[in-house]
PDB file of N, CA, C and O in Angstrom:
ATOM      1  N   UNK A   1     109.795  77.378 139.279  1.00  0.00           N
ATOM      2  CA  UNK A   1     108.611  77.688 140.045  1.00  0.00           C
ATOM      3  C   UNK A   1     108.376  79.196 139.965  1.00  0.00           C
ATOM      4  O   UNK A   1     109.295  79.983 140.194  1.00  0.00           O
ATOM      5  N   UNK A   2     107.181  79.587 139.648  1.00  0.00           N
ATOM      6  CA  UNK A   2     106.817  80.986 139.526  1.00  0.00           C
ATOM      7  C   UNK A   2     106.150  81.461 140.802  1.00  0.00           C
ATOM      8  O   UNK A   2     105.265  80.796 141.340  1.00  0.00           O
ATOM      9  N   UNK A   3     106.580  82.606 141.275  1.00  0.00           N
ATOM     10  CA  UNK A   3     105.998  83.194 142.476  1.00  0.00           C
ATOM     11  C   UNK A   3     104.969  84.233 142.064  1.00  0.00           C
ATOM     12  O   UNK A   3     105.254  85.116 141.254  1.00  0.00           O
ATOM     13  N   UNK A   4     103.787  84.125 142.618  1.00  0.00           N
ATOM     14  CA  UNK A   4     102.734  85.085 142.335  1.00  0.00           C
ATOM     15  C   UNK A   4     102.633  86.047 143.506  1.00  0.00           C
ATOM     16  O   UNK A   4     102.345  85.644 144.633  1.00  0.00           O
ATOM     17  N   UNK A   5     102.871  87.312 143.231  1.00  0.00           N
ATOM     18  CA  UNK A   5     102.787  88.336 144.266  1.00  0.00           C
ATOM     19  C   UNK A   5     101.366  88.865 144.316  1.00  0.00           C
ATOM     20  O   UNK A   5     100.720  89.038 143.283  1.00  0.00           O
ATOM     21  N   UNK A   6     100.896  89.114 145.496  1.00  0.00           N
ATOM     22  CA  UNK A   6      99.568  89.674 145.693  1.00  0.00           C
ATOM     23  C   UNK A   6      99.733  91.071 146.275  1.00  0.00           C
ATOM     24  O   UNK A   6     100.618  91.316 147.094  1.00  0.00           O
ATOM     25  N   UNK A   7      98.893  91.958 145.853  1.00  0.00           N
ATOM     26  CA  UNK A   7      98.927  93.318 146.360  1.00  0.00           C
ATOM     27  C   UNK A   7      97.992  93.450 147.539  1.00  0.00           C
ATOM     28  O   UNK A   7      96.904  92.875 147.554  1.00  0.00           O
ATOM     29  N   UNK A   8      98.428  94.219 148.536  1.00  0.00           N
ATOM     30  CA  UNK A   8      97.594  94.482 149.701  1.00  0.00           C
ATOM     31  C   UNK A   8      97.775  95.936 150.103  1.00  0.00           C
ATOM     32  O   UNK A   8      98.658  96.627 149.594  1.00  0.00           O
ATOM     33  N   UNK A   9      96.956  96.380 150.994  1.00  0.00           N
ATOM     34  CA  UNK A   9      97.037  97.759 151.454  1.00  0.00           C
ATOM     35  C   UNK A   9      97.198  97.749 152.964  1.00  0.00           C
ATOM     36  O   UNK A   9      96.526  96.995 153.668  1.00  0.00           O
ATOM     37  N   UNK A  10      98.095  98.594 153.451  1.00  0.00           N
ATOM     38  CA  UNK A  10      98.341  98.701 154.881  1.00  0.00           C
ATOM     39  C   UNK A  10      98.264 100.169 155.263  1.00  0.00           C
ATOM     40  O   UNK A  10      98.819 101.023 154.571  1.00  0.00           O
ATOM     41  N   UNK A  11      97.592 100.461 156.340  1.00  0.00           N
ATOM     42  CA  UNK A  11      97.508 101.842 156.826  1.00  0.00           C
ATOM     43  C   UNK A  11      98.459 101.979 158.012  1.00  0.00           C
ATOM     44  O   UNK A  11      98.384 101.221 158.979  1.00  0.00           O
ATOM     45  N   UNK A  12      99.352 102.959 157.916  1.00  0.00           N
ATOM     46  CA  UNK A  12     100.341 103.191 158.966  1.00  0.00           C
ATOM     47  C   UNK A  12     100.322 104.653 159.376  1.00  0.00           C
ATOM     48  O   UNK A  12     100.006 105.533 158.576  1.00  0.00           O
ATOM     49  N   UNK A  13     100.659 104.897 160.618  1.00  0.00           N
ATOM     50  CA  UNK A  13     100.862 106.272 161.065  1.00  0.00           C
ATOM     51  C   UNK A  13     102.044 106.847 160.275  1.00  0.00           C
ATOM     52  O   UNK A  13     102.943 106.107 159.877  1.00  0.00           O
ATOM     53  N   UNK A  14     102.042 108.160 160.049  1.00  0.00           N
ATOM     54  CA  UNK A  14     103.087 108.780 159.233  1.00  0.00           C
ATOM     55  C   UNK A  14     104.477 108.516 159.781  1.00  0.00           C
ATOM     56  O   UNK A  14     105.397 108.233 159.013  1.00  0.00           O
ATOM     57  N   UNK A  15     104.651 108.603 161.102  1.00  0.00           N
ATOM     58  CA  UNK A  15     105.981 108.402 161.672  1.00  0.00           C
ATOM     59  C   UNK A  15     106.430 106.947 161.553  1.00  0.00           C
ATOM     60  O   UNK A  15     107.622 106.679 161.397  1.00  0.00           O
ATOM     61  N   UNK A  16     105.495 106.011 161.625  1.00  0.00           N
ATOM     62  CA  UNK A  16     105.838 104.591 161.452  1.00  0.00           C
ATOM     63  C   UNK A  16     106.249 104.331 160.012  1.00  0.00           C
ATOM     64  O   UNK A  16     107.227 103.623 159.770  1.00  0.00           O
ATOM     65  N   UNK A  17     105.524 104.887 159.059  1.00  0.00           N
ATOM     66  CA  UNK A  17     105.865 104.741 157.650  1.00  0.00           C
ATOM     67  C   UNK A  17     107.239 105.348 157.361  1.00  0.00           C
ATOM     68  O   UNK A  17     108.055 104.742 156.667  1.00  0.00           O
ATOM     69  N   UNK A  18     107.489 106.536 157.891  1.00  0.00           N
ATOM     70  CA  UNK A  18     108.783 107.190 157.677  1.00  0.00           C
ATOM     71  C   UNK A  18     109.921 106.348 158.259  1.00  0.00           C
ATOM     72  O   UNK A  18     110.969 106.193 157.631  1.00  0.00           O
ATOM     73  N   UNK A  19     109.712 105.813 159.448  1.00  0.00           N
ATOM     74  CA  UNK A  19     110.736 104.969 160.071  1.00  0.00           C
ATOM     75  C   UNK A  19     110.973 103.708 159.252  1.00  0.00           C
ATOM     76  O   UNK A  19     112.116 103.283 159.085  1.00  0.00           O
ATOM     77  N   UNK A  20     109.910 103.112 158.746  1.00  0.00           N
ATOM     78  CA  UNK A  20     110.043 101.913 157.915  1.00  0.00           C
ATOM     79  C   UNK A  20     110.779 102.192 156.622  1.00  0.00           C
ATOM     80  O   UNK A  20     111.628 101.406 156.201  1.00  0.00           O
ATOM     81  N   UNK A  21     110.458 103.307 155.993  1.00  0.00           N
ATOM     82  CA  UNK A  21     111.148 103.660 154.745  1.00  0.00           C
ATOM     83  C   UNK A  21     112.614 103.958 155.000  1.00  0.00           C
ATOM     84  O   UNK A  21     113.467 103.604 154.186  1.00  0.00           O
ATOM     85  N   UNK A  22     112.918 104.600 156.112  1.00  0.00           N
ATOM     86  CA  UNK A  22     114.316 104.877 156.455  1.00  0.00           C
ATOM     87  C   UNK A  22     115.073 103.579 156.732  1.00  0.00           C
ATOM     88  O   UNK A  22     116.215 103.415 156.303  1.00  0.00           O
ATOM     89  N   UNK A  23     114.431 102.661 157.450  1.00  0.00           N
ATOM     90  CA  UNK A  23     115.065 101.370 157.741  1.00  0.00           C
ATOM     91  C   UNK A  23     115.301 100.577 156.454  1.00  0.00           C
ATOM     92  O   UNK A  23     116.343  99.942 156.291  1.00  0.00           O
ATOM     93  N   UNK A  24     114.341 100.619 155.558  1.00  0.00           N
ATOM     94  CA  UNK A  24     114.497  99.933 154.267  1.00  0.00           C
ATOM     95  C   UNK A  24     115.646 100.535 153.478  1.00  0.00           C
ATOM     96  O   UNK A  24     116.469  99.809 152.921  1.00  0.00           O
ATOM     97  N   UNK A  25     115.704 101.858 153.428  1.00  0.00           N
ATOM     98  CA  UNK A  25     116.777 102.528 152.680  1.00  0.00           C
ATOM     99  C   UNK A  25     118.139 102.211 153.282  1.00  0.00           C
ATOM    100  O   UNK A  25     119.110 102.022 152.548  1.00  0.00           O
ATOM    101  N   UNK A  26     118.223 102.151 154.611  1.00  0.00           N
ATOM    102  CA  UNK A  26     119.492 101.834 155.273  1.00  0.00           C
ATOM    103  C   UNK A  26     119.974 100.438 154.916  1.00  0.00           C
ATOM    104  O   UNK A  26     121.175 100.167 154.924  1.00  0.00           O
ATOM    105  N   UNK A  27     119.038  99.555 154.603  1.00  0.00           N
ATOM    106  CA  UNK A  27     119.386  98.183 154.216  1.00  0.00           C
ATOM    107  C   UNK A  27     119.435  98.007 152.702  1.00  0.00           C
ATOM    108  O   UNK A  27     119.606  96.898 152.196  1.00  0.00           O
ATOM    109  N   UNK A  28     119.283  99.117 151.994  1.00  0.00           N
ATOM    110  CA  UNK A  28     119.276  99.130 150.522  1.00  0.00           C
ATOM    111  C   UNK A  28     118.201  98.213 149.949  1.00  0.00           C
ATOM    112  O   UNK A  28     118.424  97.484 148.983  1.00  0.00           O
ATOM    113  N   UNK A  29     117.020  98.274 150.579  1.00  0.00           N
ATOM    114  CA  UNK A  29     115.860  97.514 150.120  1.00  0.00           C
ATOM    115  C   UNK A  29     114.748  98.494 149.794  1.00  0.00           C
ATOM    116  O   UNK A  29     114.653  99.560 150.401  1.00  0.00           O
ATOM    117  N   UNK A  30     113.906  98.132 148.834  1.00  0.00           N
ATOM    118  CA  UNK A  30     112.717  98.957 148.666  1.00  0.00           C
ATOM    119  C   UNK A  30     111.767  98.599 149.807  1.00  0.00           C
ATOM    120  O   UNK A  30     111.897  97.543 150.427  1.00  0.00           O
ATOM    121  N   UNK A  31     110.816  99.484 150.074  1.00  0.00           N
ATOM    122  CA  UNK A  31     109.935  99.320 151.224  1.00  0.00           C
ATOM    123  C   UNK A  31     109.161  98.006 151.178  1.00  0.00           C
ATOM    124  O   UNK A  31     109.016  97.338 152.202  1.00  0.00           O
ATOM    125  N   UNK A  32     108.662  97.630 149.998  1.00  0.00           N
ATOM    126  CA  UNK A  32     107.901  96.379 149.883  1.00  0.00           C
ATOM    127  C   UNK A  32     108.749  95.177 150.270  1.00  0.00           C
ATOM    128  O   UNK A  32     108.293  94.301 151.004  1.00  0.00           O
ATOM    129  N   UNK A  33     109.983  95.137 149.777  1.00  0.00           N
ATOM    130  CA  UNK A  33     110.880  94.011 150.084  1.00  0.00           C
ATOM    131  C   UNK A  33     111.210  93.985 151.575  1.00  0.00           C
ATOM    132  O   UNK A  33     111.307  92.917 152.179  1.00  0.00           O
ATOM    133  N   UNK A  34     111.381  95.162 152.158  1.00  0.00           N
ATOM    134  CA  UNK A  34     111.669  95.263 153.591  1.00  0.00           C
ATOM    135  C   UNK A  34     110.519  94.679 154.422  1.00  0.00           C
ATOM    136  O   UNK A  34     110.745  93.878 155.328  1.00  0.00           O
ATOM    137  N   UNK A  35     109.294  95.085 154.107  1.00  0.00           N
ATOM    138  CA  UNK A  35     108.123  94.575 154.830  1.00  0.00           C
ATOM    139  C   UNK A  35     107.998  93.071 154.629  1.00  0.00           C
ATOM    140  O   UNK A  35     107.727  92.335 155.578  1.00  0.00           O
ATOM    141  N   UNK A  36     108.196  92.614 153.396  1.00  0.00           N
ATOM    142  CA  UNK A  36     108.128  91.179 153.110  1.00  0.00           C
ATOM    143  C   UNK A  36     109.153  90.420 153.947  1.00  0.00           C
ATOM    144  O   UNK A  36     108.841  89.374 154.517  1.00  0.00           O
ATOM    145  N   UNK A  37     110.367  90.941 154.023  1.00  0.00           N
ATOM    146  CA  UNK A  37     111.415  90.284 154.801  1.00  0.00           C
ATOM    147  C   UNK A  37     111.057  90.233 156.282  1.00  0.00           C
ATOM    148  O   UNK A  37     111.268  89.212 156.936  1.00  0.00           O
ATOM    149  N   UNK A  38     110.516  91.325 156.815  1.00  0.00           N
ATOM    150  CA  UNK A  38     110.110  91.334 158.222  1.00  0.00           C
ATOM    151  C   UNK A  38     109.068  90.260 158.508  1.00  0.00           C
ATOM    152  O   UNK A  38     109.148  89.556 159.515  1.00  0.00           O
ATOM    153  N   UNK A  39     108.101  90.142 157.621  1.00  0.00           N
ATOM    154  CA  UNK A  39     107.035  89.145 157.816  1.00  0.00           C
ATOM    155  C   UNK A  39     107.607  87.733 157.748  1.00  0.00           C
ATOM    156  O   UNK A  39     107.290  86.892 158.589  1.00  0.00           O
ATOM    157  N   UNK A  40     108.439  87.475 156.760  1.00  0.00           N
ATOM    158  CA  UNK A  40     109.040  86.142 156.622  1.00  0.00           C
ATOM    159  C   UNK A  40     109.890  85.807 157.847  1.00  0.00           C
ATOM    160  O   UNK A  40     109.781  84.712 158.398  1.00  0.00           O
ATOM    161  N   UNK A  41     110.731  86.743 158.273  1.00  0.00           N
ATOM    162  CA  UNK A  41     111.581  86.495 159.438  1.00  0.00           C
ATOM    163  C   UNK A  41     110.753  86.239 160.693  1.00  0.00           C
ATOM    164  O   UNK A  41     111.095  85.379 161.506  1.00  0.00           O
ATOM    165  N   UNK A  42     109.668  86.986 160.846  1.00  0.00           N
ATOM    166  CA  UNK A  42     108.830  86.837 162.027  1.00  0.00           C
ATOM    167  C   UNK A  42     108.061  85.527 162.020  1.00  0.00           C
ATOM    168  O   UNK A  42     107.922  84.885 163.062  1.00  0.00           O
ATOM    169  N   UNK A  43     107.565  85.125 160.868  1.00  0.00           N
ATOM    170  CA  UNK A  43     106.711  83.939 160.808  1.00  0.00           C
ATOM    171  C   UNK A  43     107.475  82.632 160.667  1.00  0.00           C
ATOM    172  O   UNK A  43     106.902  81.564 160.879  1.00  0.00           O
ATOM    173  N   UNK A  44     108.754  82.691 160.315  1.00  0.00           N
ATOM    174  CA  UNK A  44     109.534  81.458 160.189  1.00  0.00           C
ATOM    175  C   UNK A  44     110.406  81.193 161.404  1.00  0.00           C
ATOM    176  O   UNK A  44     111.017  80.129 161.509  1.00  0.00           O
ATOM    177  N   UNK A  45     110.470  82.147 162.320  1.00  0.00           N
ATOM    178  CA  UNK A  45     111.315  81.972 163.497  1.00  0.00           C
ATOM    179  C   UNK A  45     112.734  82.469 163.288  1.00  0.00           C
ATOM    180  O   UNK A  45     113.547  82.404 164.210  1.00  0.00           O
ATOM    181  N   UNK A  46     113.051  82.964 162.103  1.00  0.00           N
ATOM    182  CA  UNK A  46     114.403  83.438 161.823  1.00  0.00           C
ATOM    183  C   UNK A  46     114.770  84.611 162.719  1.00  0.00           C
ATOM    184  O   UNK A  46     115.895  84.690 163.212  1.00  0.00           O
ATOM    185  N   UNK A  47     113.832  85.518 162.931  1.00  0.00           N
ATOM    186  CA  UNK A  47     114.105  86.682 163.786  1.00  0.00           C
ATOM    187  C   UNK A  47     114.384  86.228 165.214  1.00  0.00           C
ATOM    188  O   UNK A  47     115.328  86.707 165.842  1.00  0.00           O
ATOM    189  N   UNK A  48     113.585  85.322 165.722  1.00  0.00           N
ATOM    190  CA  UNK A  48     113.785  84.836 167.087  1.00  0.00           C
ATOM    191  C   UNK A  48     115.131  84.130 167.220  1.00  0.00           C
ATOM    192  O   UNK A  48     115.825  84.299 168.222  1.00  0.00           O
ATOM    193  N   UNK A  49     115.499  83.345 166.219  1.00  0.00           N
ATOM    194  CA  UNK A  49     116.788  82.653 166.252  1.00  0.00           C
ATOM    195  C   UNK A  49     117.931  83.662 166.255  1.00  0.00           C
ATOM    196  O   UNK A  49     118.919  83.483 166.967  1.00  0.00           O
ATOM    197  N   UNK A  50     117.800  84.708 165.469  1.00  0.00           N
ATOM    198  CA  UNK A  50     118.827  85.747 165.432  1.00  0.00           C
ATOM    199  C   UNK A  50     118.946  86.479 166.759  1.00  0.00           C
ATOM    200  O   UNK A  50     120.049  86.766 167.222  1.00  0.00           O
ATOM    201  N   UNK A  51     117.809  86.778 167.365  1.00  0.00           N
ATOM    202  CA  UNK A  51     117.820  87.457 168.660  1.00  0.00           C
ATOM    203  C   UNK A  51     118.419  86.554 169.742  1.00  0.00           C
ATOM    204  O   UNK A  51     119.137  87.029 170.621  1.00  0.00           O
ATOM    205  N   UNK A  52     118.126  85.267 169.677  1.00  0.00           N
ATOM    206  CA  UNK A  52     118.696  84.318 170.635  1.00  0.00           C
ATOM    207  C   UNK A  52     120.209  84.250 170.479  1.00  0.00           C
ATOM    208  O   UNK A  52     120.938  84.238 171.470  1.00  0.00           O
ATOM    209  N   UNK A  53     120.682  84.207 169.239  1.00  0.00           N
ATOM    210  CA  UNK A  53     122.123  84.169 168.985  1.00  0.00           C
ATOM    211  C   UNK A  53     122.795  85.453 169.466  1.00  0.00           C
ATOM    212  O   UNK A  53     123.882  85.407 170.043  1.00  0.00           O
ATOM    213  N   UNK A  54     122.153  86.598 169.230  1.00  0.00           N
ATOM    214  CA  UNK A  54     122.715  87.869 169.682  1.00  0.00           C
ATOM    215  C   UNK A  54     122.796  87.913 171.203  1.00  0.00           C
ATOM    216  O   UNK A  54     123.794  88.368 171.762  1.00  0.00           O
ATOM    217  N   UNK A  55     121.747  87.442 171.871  1.00  0.00           N
ATOM    218  CA  UNK A  55     121.759  87.430 173.331  1.00  0.00           C
ATOM    219  C   UNK A  55     122.842  86.500 173.862  1.00  0.00           C
ATOM    220  O   UNK A  55     123.503  86.818 174.851  1.00  0.00           O
ATOM    221  N   UNK A  56     123.028  85.360 173.215  1.00  0.00           N
ATOM    222  CA  UNK A  56     124.079  84.425 173.620  1.00  0.00           C
ATOM    223  C   UNK A  56     125.452  85.079 173.478  1.00  0.00           C
ATOM    224  O   UNK A  56     126.308  84.912 174.347  1.00  0.00           O
ATOM    225  N   UNK A  57     125.670  85.823 172.389  1.00  0.00           N
ATOM    226  CA  UNK A  57     126.928  86.533 172.175  1.00  0.00           C
ATOM    227  C   UNK A  57     127.160  87.549 173.291  1.00  0.00           C
ATOM    228  O   UNK A  57     128.265  87.649 173.825  1.00  0.00           O
ATOM    229  N   UNK A  58     126.125  88.297 173.640  1.00  0.00           N
ATOM    230  CA  UNK A  58     126.250  89.282 174.712  1.00  0.00           C
ATOM    231  C   UNK A  58     126.521  88.596 176.043  1.00  0.00           C
ATOM    232  O   UNK A  58     127.380  89.038 176.806  1.00  0.00           O
ATOM    233  N   UNK A  59     125.802  87.528 176.325  1.00  0.00           N
ATOM    234  CA  UNK A  59     125.991  86.806 177.582  1.00  0.00           C
ATOM    235  C   UNK A  59     127.406  86.247 177.703  1.00  0.00           C
ATOM    236  O   UNK A  59     128.010  86.315 178.774  1.00  0.00           O
ATOM    237  N   UNK A  60     127.931  85.703 176.625  1.00  0.00           N
ATOM    238  CA  UNK A  60     129.240  85.048 176.662  1.00  0.00           C
ATOM    239  C   UNK A  60     130.408  86.015 176.517  1.00  0.00           C
ATOM    240  O   UNK A  60     131.488  85.757 177.047  1.00  0.00           O
ATOM    241  N   UNK A  61     130.210  87.125 175.806  1.00  0.00           N
ATOM    242  CA  UNK A  61     131.333  88.014 175.498  1.00  0.00           C
ATOM    243  C   UNK A  61     131.052  89.474 175.837  1.00  0.00           C
ATOM    244  O   UNK A  61     131.781  90.364 175.400  1.00  0.00           O
ATOM    245  N   UNK A  62     130.003  89.721 176.611  1.00  0.00           N
ATOM    246  CA  UNK A  62     129.619  91.094 176.930  1.00  0.00           C
ATOM    247  C   UNK A  62     130.706  91.888 177.612  1.00  0.00           C
ATOM    248  O   UNK A  62     130.929  93.048 177.267  1.00  0.00           O
ATOM    249  N   UNK A  63     131.398  91.284 178.584  1.00  0.00           N
ATOM    250  CA  UNK A  63     132.457  91.996 179.299  1.00  0.00           C
ATOM    251  C   UNK A  63     133.581  92.387 178.340  1.00  0.00           C
ATOM    252  O   UNK A  63     134.099  93.501 178.408  1.00  0.00           O
ATOM    253  N   UNK A  64     133.952  91.481 177.458  1.00  0.00           N
ATOM    254  CA  UNK A  64     134.988  91.774 176.463  1.00  0.00           C
ATOM    255  C   UNK A  64     134.544  92.918 175.548  1.00  0.00           C
ATOM    256  O   UNK A  64     135.329  93.822 175.262  1.00  0.00           O
ATOM    257  N   UNK A  65     133.294  92.883 175.089  1.00  0.00           N
ATOM    258  CA  UNK A  65     132.794  93.935 174.204  1.00  0.00           C
ATOM    259  C   UNK A  65     132.735  95.281 174.913  1.00  0.00           C
ATOM    260  O   UNK A  65     133.049  96.311 174.317  1.00  0.00           O
ATOM    261  N   UNK A  66     132.330  95.280 176.192  1.00  0.00           N
ATOM    262  CA  UNK A  66     132.319  96.529 176.963  1.00  0.00           C
ATOM    263  C   UNK A  66     133.722  97.095 177.103  1.00  0.00           C
ATOM    264  O   UNK A  66     133.927  98.298 176.936  1.00  0.00           O
ATOM    265  N   UNK A  67     134.695  96.233 177.412  1.00  0.00           N
ATOM    266  CA  UNK A  67     136.087  96.665 177.553  1.00  0.00           C
ATOM    267  C   UNK A  67     136.624  97.201 176.224  1.00  0.00           C
ATOM    268  O   UNK A  67     137.304  98.227 176.192  1.00  0.00           O
ATOM    269  N   UNK A  68     136.319  96.512 175.145  1.00  0.00           N
ATOM    270  CA  UNK A  68     136.759  96.960 173.823  1.00  0.00           C
ATOM    271  C   UNK A  68     136.164  98.325 173.494  1.00  0.00           C
ATOM    272  O   UNK A  68     136.858  99.197 172.971  1.00  0.00           O
ATOM    273  N   UNK A  69     134.898  98.510 173.795  1.00  0.00           N
ATOM    274  CA  UNK A  69     134.249  99.799 173.528  1.00  0.00           C
ATOM    275  C   UNK A  69     134.925 100.908 174.320  1.00  0.00           C
ATOM    276  O   UNK A  69     135.151 101.995 173.789  1.00  0.00           O
ATOM    277  N   UNK A  70     135.253 100.648 175.589  1.00  0.00           N
ATOM    278  CA  UNK A  70     135.930 101.653 176.408  1.00  0.00           C
ATOM    279  C   UNK A  70     137.308 101.984 175.840  1.00  0.00           C
ATOM    280  O   UNK A  70     137.708 103.148 175.822  1.00  0.00           O
ATOM    281  N   UNK A  71     138.029 100.973 175.380  1.00  0.00           N
ATOM    282  CA  UNK A  71     139.347 101.210 174.794  1.00  0.00           C
ATOM    283  C   UNK A  71     139.249 102.039 173.516  1.00  0.00           C
ATOM    284  O   UNK A  71     140.071 102.923 173.278  1.00  0.00           O
ATOM    285  N   UNK A  72     138.247 101.750 172.704  1.00  0.00           N
ATOM    286  CA  UNK A  72     138.077 102.490 171.459  1.00  0.00           C
ATOM    287  C   UNK A  72     137.622 103.927 171.713  1.00  0.00           C
ATOM    288  O   UNK A  72     137.951 104.827 170.940  1.00  0.00           O
ATOM    289  N   UNK A  73     136.868 104.145 172.790  1.00  0.00           N
ATOM    290  CA  UNK A  73     136.384 105.482 173.124  1.00  0.00           C
ATOM    291  C   UNK A  73     137.407 106.306 173.900  1.00  0.00           C
ATOM    292  O   UNK A  73     137.306 107.533 173.935  1.00  0.00           O
ATOM    293  N   UNK A  74     138.390 105.656 174.523  1.00  0.00           N
ATOM    294  CA  UNK A  74     139.345 106.340 175.392  1.00  0.00           C
ATOM    295  C   UNK A  74     140.039 107.537 174.732  1.00  0.00           C
ATOM    296  O   UNK A  74     140.149 108.583 175.371  1.00  0.00           O
ATOM    297  N   UNK A  75     140.509 107.434 173.494  1.00  0.00           N
ATOM    298  CA  UNK A  75     141.193 108.596 172.910  1.00  0.00           C
ATOM    299  C   UNK A  75     140.299 109.827 172.776  1.00  0.00           C
ATOM    300  O   UNK A  75     140.801 110.943 172.644  1.00  0.00           O
ATOM    301  N   UNK A  76     139.004 109.641 172.808  1.00  0.00           N
ATOM    302  CA  UNK A  76     138.078 110.753 172.633  1.00  0.00           C
ATOM    303  C   UNK A  76     137.448 111.226 173.938  1.00  0.00           C
ATOM    304  O   UNK A  76     136.668 112.179 173.940  1.00  0.00           O
ATOM    305  N   UNK A  77     137.782 110.563 175.055  1.00  0.00           N
ATOM    306  CA  UNK A  77     137.147 110.863 176.325  1.00  0.00           C
ATOM    307  C   UNK A  77     137.639 112.179 176.916  1.00  0.00           C
ATOM    308  O   UNK A  77     136.836 112.969 177.413  1.00  0.00           O
ATOM    309  N   UNK A  78     138.946 112.424 176.869  1.00  0.00           N
ATOM    310  CA  UNK A  78     139.514 113.648 177.440  1.00  0.00           C
ATOM    311  C   UNK A  78     139.912 114.586 176.313  1.00  0.00           C
ATOM    312  O   UNK A  78     140.536 114.171 175.337  1.00  0.00           O
ATOM    313  N   UNK A  79     139.542 115.866 176.457  1.00  0.00           N
ATOM    314  CA  UNK A  79     139.956 116.819 175.420  1.00  0.00           C
ATOM    315  C   UNK A  79     141.473 116.919 175.378  1.00  0.00           C
ATOM    316  O   UNK A  79     142.125 116.880 176.422  1.00  0.00           O
ATOM    317  N   UNK A  80     142.022 117.044 174.227  1.00  0.00           N
ATOM    318  CA  UNK A  80     143.447 117.188 174.046  1.00  0.00           C
ATOM    319  C   UNK A  80     143.870 118.602 174.440  1.00  0.00           C
ATOM    320  O   UNK A  80     143.107 119.547 174.238  1.00  0.00           O
ATOM    321  N   UNK A  81     145.068 118.763 174.996  1.00  0.00           N
ATOM    322  CA  UNK A  81     145.534 120.109 175.355  1.00  0.00           C
ATOM    323  C   UNK A  81     145.489 121.018 174.129  1.00  0.00           C
ATOM    324  O   UNK A  81     145.936 120.645 173.045  1.00  0.00           O
ATOM    325  N   UNK A  82     144.954 122.189 174.320  1.00  0.00           N
ATOM    326  CA  UNK A  82     144.898 123.160 173.229  1.00  0.00           C
ATOM    327  C   UNK A  82     143.710 122.973 172.310  1.00  0.00           C
ATOM    328  O   UNK A  82     143.512 123.775 171.397  1.00  0.00           O
ATOM    329  N   UNK A  83     142.910 121.932 172.525  1.00  0.00           N
ATOM    330  CA  UNK A  83     141.748 121.692 171.662  1.00  0.00           C
ATOM    331  C   UNK A  83     140.647 122.655 172.033  1.00  0.00           C
ATOM    332  O   UNK A  83     140.474 122.997 173.203  1.00  0.00           O
ATOM    333  N   UNK A  84     139.905 123.092 171.037  1.00  0.00           N
ATOM    334  CA  UNK A  84     138.793 124.000 171.286  1.00  0.00           C
ATOM    335  C   UNK A  84     137.702 123.268 172.052  1.00  0.00           C
ATOM    336  O   UNK A  84     137.397 122.112 171.758  1.00  0.00           O
ATOM    337  N   UNK A  85     137.128 123.926 173.009  1.00  0.00           N
ATOM    338  CA  UNK A  85     136.075 123.309 173.829  1.00  0.00           C
ATOM    339  C   UNK A  85     134.730 123.435 173.185  1.00  0.00           C
ATOM    340  O   UNK A  85     133.734 122.971 173.739  1.00  0.00           O
TER     341      UNK A  85
END
């Protein structure tokens, strides 16, 4: 099956475009692929399903994750004796 891509034009504020390009680069995607993925995820319900799963994880394991974060941050919370301020 051959996919036919169509070209379109979108006008974005400069800061929105910059943020989108940075987000695409962080995911190692070109900007077009990033926008395409966002649209597909939004229109198929994939994004909503992912957000629901993330919320369920937080609801069920949030206290554990908070405790783990505190334990991981503890060595950096107090300056070590003799450390430069």
